[in-house]
Structure formats: structure tokens, C-alpha cells
C-alpha positions in Angstrom: 127.0 -97.2 -89.2 125.8 -100.7 -88.4 122.5 -102.0 -87.5 123.3 -101.7 -83.8 124.1 -98.2 -83.9 121.1 -97.5 -86.2 118.7 -99.1 -83.7 120.4 -97.4 -80.9 119.9 -94.0 -82.4 116.3 -94.7 -83.4 115.4 -95.5 -79.8 117.3 -92.5 -78.6 115.3 -90.3 -80.8 112.2 -91.8 -79.2 113.7 -90.9 -75.7 114.4 -87.5 -76.6 110.9 -87.0 -78.0 109.3 -88.4 -75.0 111.4 -86.2 -72.6 110.6 -83.1 -74.8 106.9 -83.8 -74.8 106.5 -84.2 -71.0 109.4 -81.7 -69.6 107.9 -79.0 -67.3 104.2 -80.0 -67.8 101.8 -80.4 -64.8 99.3 -83.0 -63.9 96.5 -81.1 -65.8 98.6 -80.5 -68.9 99.6 -84.1 -69.0 95.9 -85.3 -68.7 94.6 -82.8 -71.2 92.4 -84.4 -74.0 91.4 -82.6 -77.0 88.1 -84.3 -76.7 86.6 -86.9 -74.6 87.9 -89.5 -76.9 91.2 -88.4 -77.5 94.4 -89.6 -75.8 96.3 -87.6 -73.4 100.1 -86.8 -73.4 100.1 -89.0 -70.1 98.4 -91.8 -71.9 100.4 -91.7 -75.0 103.9 -91.6 -73.3 102.8 -94.4 -70.8 101.4 -96.6 -73.6 104.5 -96.2 -76.0 106.7 -97.0 -73.0 104.7 -100.0 -72.1 104.5 -101.4 -75.5 108.4 -101.0 -76.0 108.9 -102.6 -72.4 106.6 -105.4 -73.4 108.0 -106.2 -76.7 111.6 -105.7 -75.8 111.5 -107.9 -72.8 109.6 -110.6 -74.7 112.3 -111.0 -77.4 115.1 -110.6 -74.9 113.8 -113.1 -72.5 113.7 -110.5 -69.5 111.2 -109.3 -67.2 109.6 -106.1 -68.1 111.0 -103.0 -66.4 107.4 -102.1 -65.4 107.4 -105.0 -62.8 111.1 -105.7 -62.3 111.9 -102.1 -61.2 108.8 -101.2 -59.3 107.3 -98.9 -62.0 103.7 -100.6 -61.8 103.7 -99.9 -58.1 104.8 -96.2 -58.6 102.2 -95.5 -61.2 99.6 -97.2 -59.1 97.2 -97.3 -62.1 93.7 -98.9 -61.8 94.5 -101.3 -64.5 95.9 -104.7 -64.9 99.6 -104.9 -64.2 100.1 -106.5 -67.7 98.0 -103.8 -69.6 100.0 -102.0 -72.2 97.1 -99.8 -73.3 96.2 -101.6 -76.4 92.6 -101.2 -77.3 91.7 -99.0 -74.5 88.3 -97.3 -74.0 88.1 -93.6 -73.4 87.4 -94.4 -69.7 90.6 -96.5 -69.5 92.7 -93.6 -71.3 91.3 -91.2 -68.8 92.6 -93.6 -65.9 96.1 -93.0 -66.9 96.9 -90.1 -64.7 100.2 -89.0 -63.3 101.3 -86.0 -61.2 104.7 -85.6 -62.6 106.4 -85.6 -65.8 109.3 -87.2 -64.0 107.2 -90.4 -63.4 106.7 -90.8 -67.1 110.3 -89.8 -68.4 111.7 -91.8 -65.6 109.9 -95.1 -66.7 110.6 -94.4 -70.3 114.4 -93.8 -69.6 114.5 -97.1 -67.7 112.8 -98.8 -70.6 115.2 -97.1 -73.0 118.3 -98.4 -70.9 117.0 -101.9 -71.1 116.3 -101.6 -74.8 119.7 -100.4 -75.5 121.4 -102.9 -73.4 119.6 -105.6 -75.2 120.1 -104.1 -78.8 123.9 -103.5 -78.3 124.4 -107.3 -77.9 122.8 -108.1 -81.3 124.5 -108.5 -84.7 122.9 -108.4 -88.2 122.2 -112.3 -88.3 120.0 -111.8 -85.2 117.7 -109.6 -87.0 116.5 -112.4 -89.2 115.5 -114.6 -86.2 111.8 -115.4 -86.2 110.4 -114.2 -83.0 106.5 -114.3 -83.5 105.0 -117.3 -85.7 101.4 -115.9 -85.1 101.6 -113.7 -88.2 101.8 -114.7 -91.8 104.7 -114.2 -92.6 106.3 -114.9 -89.3 107.8 -111.8 -87.7 111.5 -111.4 -87.6 113.3 -109.7 -84.6 114.3 -106.9 -87.1 110.6 -106.3 -88.1 109.5 -106.4 -84.4 112.1 -103.7 -83.4 111.1 -101.5 -86.4 107.5 -101.9 -85.6 108.1 -100.8 -82.0 110.2 -97.7 -83.3 107.6 -96.8 -85.8 104.7 -97.0 -83.3 106.6 -95.1 -80.7 107.6 -92.3 -82.9 104.0 -92.0 -84.0 102.9 -91.8 -80.4 105.8 -89.4 -79.4 104.8 -87.1 -82.1 101.2 -87.2 -81.0 102.3 -86.3 -77.5 104.4 -83.4 -78.7 101.5 -82.1 -81.0 99.2 -82.1 -77.8 101.9 -80.3 -75.8 101.8 -77.7 -78.4 98.2 -77.1 -78.1 98.5 -77.2 -74.3 101.0 -74.6 -74.2 99.4 -72.0 -76.8 
């Protein structure tokens, strides 16, 4: 297995977790919060998808799926269009409400397709390219992709955990 296949598999596992976490849930289950400071399934899946969309579009030099494919309009959230959820307050988390799991899974699936299209064109040497000089040491493409995968898997697992609580 090469790096492209490895990355594709990892992003595919995120998509499977996302779809499993939201499948069949209603709006109340998607917005359920264990307490007033906790994240909901809807927020977690929206956030992990937004971060993946933002970071992949940035390194690929593409427009985010969020705006390019009309997902921002479909979600119609009372948040700035560029918002990814980073640093959200409890009230902002509560503002991420959706009526259907299909909205969340549809957006994530579109982000997944753009991600895989981009990753499939990479080779091992590309992973060493510096994509962010803000950090010390500067961030390579490989590190950025693994960072997105790690963050997404954590949030997908959190969403699956909350699903288990909701369905008990």
C-alpha cells in the first residue's frame, strides 16, 4: 500500500464513521447535547466536515465544497460563511441545527469526494512540501493531512459515542 492508498483509506474510514453516526437519526437526536456545554452530533459532524473542507481546499488551491457546491445555503446557519466551528461558544454550538442526517452526510460525502480527488493526484514527494510557515517547524502537506485525519477521527468517534447515548 502506498501513501495515496493509505490516505484514501483513512479518509474513507472517516466517511464511514460519519455516515454511521448520523444514519436514521431525527433532528432531536442530532441536536442532543449531554449538557449545555457539550457538542451535539450535528455540530461535531458539521465541524469535522468544515475543517476537512477548509484544510483540503487550502492545500489543493480549490474553492471549498461548502461554498462551491451550495452547502452553505442548504445549511442556512446563522454563522459567517467561512466559519468552521473552531473556538465556538456553547451558543454557537447550539446554533448548528439540521433537520435531516442526509444534510450532514451529503455534505461530508461531497467533502470526501473532493478530498480523494485531490489526494489521488499526490505522490510521496508531495507530502514533504511546506504548506504552512506559520508554525515552527513549518507544516508539511503530510503533517497537515494526518492532522486533519486525526482531528476528524476524534470528532467522528465523539459523534458515535453520543449516538450510543441517544439510542439507549
